[in-house]
N, C-alpha and C positions, 0 to 999 in steps of 0.2 A: 728331380735333379736340383742340386744346390747350385748357387751361383758361384762364379769364380771369385776367389778371395785369397788374401795372404794373411797369415797369422804369425805372431811373434810375441815374446815376452822380454821386455827390456827393464831398465831400472824403474820405470813408471808403472809397470804392470803389464798384464796381458792386453793385446790389441789385435784388431782385425781391420784390414783395409779392403773395401770393395766399393762398388759404385752405387749400390742400392737399387739396381735395376733387375734383380732376379725375377720379379713378377712381370716385367715388361716384355712383351712380344714372346711369351713362352720361355723366358730366360735368355733369349738371344742377346739382349742388351747388356747382360752381365758377363759375357764371354771375354776372355783375353783376346786381344787382337795381335796380328802379325807374329804368331807363335812360330818360332823356328828352332827345332831341336838339332843338336849336333853331338858328335862324339869325337874325342881326340885322344888317341893312344899316346901316352907321355913316356918319352925315353929317347936315348940316342939312336940315330939312324944314319945309314950310309947306303949308297948305291953300289952294288957289286961291280967291280971293274970289268969283268968278262961279259956279263949279261945286262948290266944296268938295272937289275931288279932291286927293289928297295928291301933292305934288311933292317929290322928295328928290334931293339931290346925294350920291351914294354914293361914299365914299372907299374903303371895303372892306366885306366882309361877314364878320362874326364867326360861325363855326360852333362851337357849344358842345354839351356833353352834361353832364347831371347824373346821378349814379348812386351806388349803394352797393356796396361790397365787404363782404359779411357773413361771419359764422362764421369769422373770423380767429382762429387759436389764440393763446393767451396767450404762447406761445414767440416769436411774431412781433411782440410789443409794441415792441421796439426798432426794428424795421423801420417800423412805423406812425409812431413818433415821428420817425424820420429823414425819412420821406416828407413829413410835415407841415412840418417845419423847412425842407426843401428847396424845397417849393412856395411856402411863405410868403416865402422869400428870393428868389423869382423864378426858380427852377430849372425845367427842363423834364423831362417824363417821356414814355415810350412806353406806350401803352395797347393791349393785345392782348385782343380781346373773346372769343375762343374761340367765336365764333358760326358760323352756317351759311355766312356769306360770308367767313370768315377775316379779318375786319376788323382792321387794325392802324393806329393813329393814332400815328405815330412821334415827333411833336414837339408836345407839349401843355404848356400852363402853366395856372395858376389863372386862371379866367375873371374879367373885370373885376367888382369888387365881391363876388366869391364868398368864402365862408368854408368852410374844411375842418373837419370835425368827426369826432371819435373818441368812440365810446360803447360801453359794455359791453352785449353782446347777452344773454349768459347768465351769471348769477353762479355757477351750479353748475359748468358746464363751463369757465368763464372764457374766453368768446369775445368778439370785438370786431367792430364795424362801423365802416368809414370811409366818410363821405359826402363826395363831391367834386363840384365843378362846374369843368370844364376847357374851355379854349379851344384849338382846333386852329390852331397857328401855323406849319404846314408851308409851304414855299415856294408850293405850289399847294394851299391848304386845300380840303377837301371836307366836306360834311355828315357829322356823326359818327353814322352809323347802326349799330345793333347789333341783329341779327335772330337770335333763338333759335328753334329748332323747337318747335312747340307739342305 
């Protein structure tokens, strides 16, 4: 099983952000944390006057996931900053979950209205967390499921 990581290619070249903990605790250290997948049918909606039932004209369904990459070493701060700039500029990334299904979401961008955040985890070890909310914009998008063994 490979570790969880994010890949992209920006003006500076190809890059990969992970926390380097793939070998720790059988790979558990490199898992994404707080993974929450969601789906949102996009289009106008109304509730029927007679029944109250929701009626919606669906243009597309947005499949998103919010998650954290934790314990990123300080040596990767430049990569964190590149990732943030790239996503905020409309760039796309590939997300490899390193989970039991070997899930890879090859074309993702920042989800509508989402903010990306960087915060220091541990001031002694100087490790960082990046919190993201991404939208799967692949040609045939699928729900962004990430399943780790318990």
